[in-house]
N, C-alpha and C positions, 0 to 999 in steps of 0.2 A: 589483497587487503592492505590498507594503509595503516600506519601507526600514528598515534597522537590523538589530539582532540577532535580532528575532523574525520573520524571513522564512524560510518553508519552501518557497519557489518552486523553488529548486535541488534540494532534497530530493525534492519531488514530481516534478520532471523526471527525476531518477535513478530514482525508483520506477516511473514510467511506462516508461522504457527497459528496466528489468529485466523488467517484466511483459509487455512486447511479445515477449520471447523465448518466453513461455508461450502465445502466441496459439493455437497448434495444439492445446493441451491443454484448451481450453475446448470445451464442447459445440458452440458455433457462434460466429461472429465477433461477433454482437450481444451475446452474454453477456460476451465478453471486453471489448468496447468500453464496454458499460454498466457493468461492474464497475469499470473504470479511471476512467471519468468520475464515477461515484458515490463512489469512494474518495477522490478528490482534491478533489471539489466537493460539499459536503454540502447544498446548497440544497433539493433535493427528495427526499432519500433518508434512510432511517433506518438505524441500525446493523444491524438485523435483515435489511433488504433487501440490504445489502452482503454480509453473511455468507452469505445465500442464493446470491448470485452466486459467492462463493468456492467453494461446494460443487459448482459446475458444472465445476470443474477436475479433470482426471484425473491430473495430475502428482503422484506419490506424495511427492516431496520437498516440493512446495508444500503439500500437505495436512498434512504433518508440522509445517511451520513456521507454520501458521495460528494456533494458540494462543500460541506463544512469541514470534513476531515480527510477524505480520500484524495481529493484534488490538491489541497495544499501539501499533503504528504508526498504525493507523486511529483509535485514541483520541486520539492527538496531533493528527491532521488534524482531528478533530472539535473538539478544544479550540481550535484555530486558528479554525475557523468560528464558534464560540461566543464568540470574543474572550477566551478564558481561558488562552491560551498563556503559558507561563513560559520563562525562559531555559533551564532544565534540559531542557524538552521538546524544544527544538531540538537540543540535544546528543544526547539519547536517540534522536531521529529519525535523525540521521546514523549512529549506531551500529547501529540496527535496519536501515537501508537497506544498510549495509555487510555485516551478517550475512546479510541476504536475498541480496545479490549473491554472497557467498561460497558459500552453500549451493546456490543454484540454477544458478550459471553454471560451477561446477567440475564436471569429470566425476565420475560416481558411483563409479567403480572405485577 
């Protein structure tokens, strides 16, 4: 974990908690857990690999949010891994996680 204003650890924690709600919407538990670990830790995964795991989710609300929320959020996580993170990225990550939480955790009616 890093200290200071460029720390995404809390954002990632919130992201993981939100996606845990969607566990049953993935094809299997391994797809879910691999997606989450790949999304928050870029060491051995490419952007295309992570996108392929997102497609294994059957939740229609999640699939609608992929382009507008998930991909920009994952790009911020990738920027952190590449040590290219900026202050504005941290702010944007918080907004994106908030939007993700709002759209996925509220009832659809």
